[in-house]
N, C-alpha and C positions, 0 to 999 in steps of 0.2 A: 208191730208197734215199736217206735223209736224211743230211745232214751236220750233226751236232748236237754242240755243246760243252756238256756238263753241268758247271755250276759246283758245287764242293763245298758242303756244307751250311754250312760256316764262312765262306764267301766273303761279303763285303759285298754288299748288294743292288745297289749301283751298279756292281759289277764287270762288265766286258765280257768278251769272249773273242776272242783274236787268234791268228793263225797263228804257230807257231814260226818265228822269223826265217829260219833256214836253209832250212826247207821251203818257205816262201813265196818266197824268192829262187830256189830251184831250180825251182819250178813256174812262176814268172814267166819265167825264162830259157828254160825248155823251150817255153812258149807262144810267146815272141818268136822262137824258132828254128823254129817250125812254119810252116805255110802252103804255098802252091804251090811255093816254091823250097826246101823243107826238105831235099831230097836233095843240093843243090849248094852248101851253105854251108860255109865253112871251119871253123866251130865249131858243128856242128849235130847232128841226129839221125843215128844210124848203125844199120845192120843187121849183127848178128854171130850166126852160128849160128841164123838164123831168128828172132832176137829183135830188135825195134826199140826203141832206147832213146836217151835224151839224158843225157849225163854232166855234172853240174854240179860244179865245183870251187870250194869256198868256204873261208873261214878255219878252219872246223871239220871239214874233210874233204870227201869226195865223196858225192854223192847221185845215184843213177841214177833217172831218171824214165822211165816207160813207160806203156802203156795196158793195159786189160783185154781188148783185142781178141784173138780166138781164134787168129789167125795173122798172119804178117808183112804180107800183102796188106791185111788189114783194119786193121792198125795204121798202115800208111802212109796208108791212106784217111782215118783219123782225124786223123793228124798234119798232113796236107796241107790239112785243113779248118780248122785253128787260124787265128785271125785276131785283129786288134786288139779285136774284140768279145768274143772268148773271154777276152782279157786284162782287159777291162772287167768281165766277170762275176766274175773272180777278185778284182779290186779291191773289188767290191761286197760280197763276203763280209766284209770288214773295215769296212764302212761302214753296215751295216744289221742289224736284228734278224732279220728273216725274208727270206732271200735267194731270192726267186722272181723270175720274169721282170719283174714289175711293179716290184719294188724296184730292179732294174738300170735300168729305164726312168726311174724317178724320180731315181736317182743321176746319170744322164746328162742330166737335165732335158729329156727327150724330150717335146715338147709336142703332137704330132699326135694326132688322135683317129680314131675310126671304123675302117674297114677297114685303113688304114695302120698304126694302132697295133696292131691284132690281128695283122697279118702280122709286124710287127717283134717283138711279144711271142713269137710262135712261133719266130722266128729266135733270140731270146735263150734260149728254152727248150732249143733244140738245143745252144747253147754250154754251158749249165749241165750238160746230159747229158755233154758231153765232159769237163767238170771232174770229174764223178763217176767217169768211167772212168780218170782218171789214177792211176798207182801210183808210189810212191816207196820206194826202198830205200837206207837210210843205210849208208855204208861200215862194215863190221864187224858189221852186223846180218844176221840170217838171214831175218827176216820181211819181206814186201813189204806196205806199208801204203797206205791211201787218204788223201786230203787231210784227211778228217774226223779222222783220228788225230792230226793235228798242230795242231788247235785247242786253245788253252790259255786257261783262265779267268784274269781279272785285269785291272786297270785300265791296265796299261802298253801302249804301242803296239808294233807289230811291229818298228819300228826308230826311231831318232832322227828320221828324216824319212819317216814313212809317207806314201805317195803321197797328196797332197791331192786334193780333189774336182775341182779344175780340169782335170787331164788326162783325167778320165772324160768331160768334155764336149768334148774335142777329137774331131773327126769320126773314126769308126772305119773309114770306107770308104777303100779303097786308092786310089780315083781322086780323092781330095780333097787333093791336094798334099802338104804336109809334116806334116799333123796326126798321121798314124799314127807317123811317125818321132819327132815331138815327144812323143807319149804314151810310146813306148818309152824315150826318153831320160830322161823324168821318173821313170818307175818304176825304171830302173837307177840313176839318181843318188840316189833316195830310199833305196836299200838299201845305200849306201856308208857306212862309218864316217867320222867327221869328217875324219880325216887322209887317208883314201883318197879322199874326195870332192873334195879340192883338189889331188890328185896330178896331175902333168903326165903325159899319155899321148899316144901316137901315135894319129892318127885311125883307123888300122887296128885298134887294140885296142878302141877305143870301138865301132866298127861290128861287130866280131866279138862283143862282149858283148851286143849287142841284136839279134843275128840278122839283120844287114844286110850281111854281107861274103861275097859269092859266091866260089867257088873260082877262077873264071876272070875275075875283075875286071880290067879294062884291055884285054881282048881285043875288047870292043865299046865303042868310044869314046863313042858317043851315050848308051848306058846308063850308063856310068861318069860322064859329065858330068851326067846327071840326078840321080844319087845324090849327087854333090858339091853340087849346087845345093839339093837337098832337105835335106841335112845342115845347111848354113848357114841355110836358111830355118827349119828346125825349131828350131834353137838361138835364132834371132831371136824365134820365137813364145814360147819359154819365157822369154826375157828380158822380152818385152812383158808376159807374165803374172806377172812378179815371182818366177819360180821359179829361174832360174839366169842366170849371166853367162858368156859365152865369151871366152876370150883365146887367140888364136893366137900361138905363138912364131914370129914371122915373118909374112909376108903370106899370106893365104888364097889357095889356088890358084884359087878361084872368081873372084878379082879380077885375077888375073895372066894371063900368056901360057899358052895351052893347046897348046903345041907338043908334039911327039912325046915321050912319056914323062912327061907332066905328072901323070897319075893316080898313078904310082908315087911321085912327089915329094910329092903331096898326102897319100897314105896315110902317108907317113913324117913328115909335119908333126906337131909337138907342140902339143897344146891343153890348156888348163886350163878345166874347166867348173865354176864355183863355185856351189854352192847359195846361194840368197838366202832372206831371211826367209819368203817365201811357201811355201817347201818344208817348214817346220817342222811337225811333227805337232801336231794340236790337243790341248789338255790335258783336254777333257771326256771322261770315260770313255764308251765306247760300250756298247750293249746286247749281249746274247749272240746271236750269229748262228746261224741255222738255214738250211741250204741245202735247201729243200723241193722 
């Protein structure tokens, strides 16, 4: 099945096609909440009455995200395979005209050739198939729609800070330090309104928004410590890339005493993550994307 956005006959030839902002935000949040730990997140996918879904709450209401899997077991199998590479595939829909596996590889500046490239292309094809299986239902609507239904023709970007190409080139592999967390933070930050983007938030709220807050955080000290370290390192990478700047209200727990109860104190700390000029969306209209 193709994901195609047909521009009306009256549209200028330079018009691109972009995801409806709310639908893009819902799909991105659902993907970030997927993966091997999807069942144990504080704000994640849930199974109710045999239906597995993720509920996204935005300024324009709720959007329920699900998959076209035939039953709950198959749905969970799909959701638990979501990864940062699936998120990269979603970002590429807004960056290229024909969004096949090769377009995603080019967007990520993947330089390897031969068997390695063919194997990675097959992996990306699997992620694109997962995107095709996503279903979205907007609050108040009766029909359940695919991602293709939310593509809109026009020269405007999906948000004032559409995710720039930089985060696509952060490593998508979970064993590569803070790159995945940096990618998620960049996508989340790019979808905030100007006032919201500079809003002071607790660390807990930021982690929940990007699918990184497990239900039992704090019960395993070493794992909690690694999460805190990755969080600060990810924000450092975004700052080095000119995408954002972090300000803690008070001292970061990573630099202080990690005595008993420190993770709770860290989660309650207030941070301001300010977008920088590198987060601004490009002004050049993009071409009409086709997910083939």
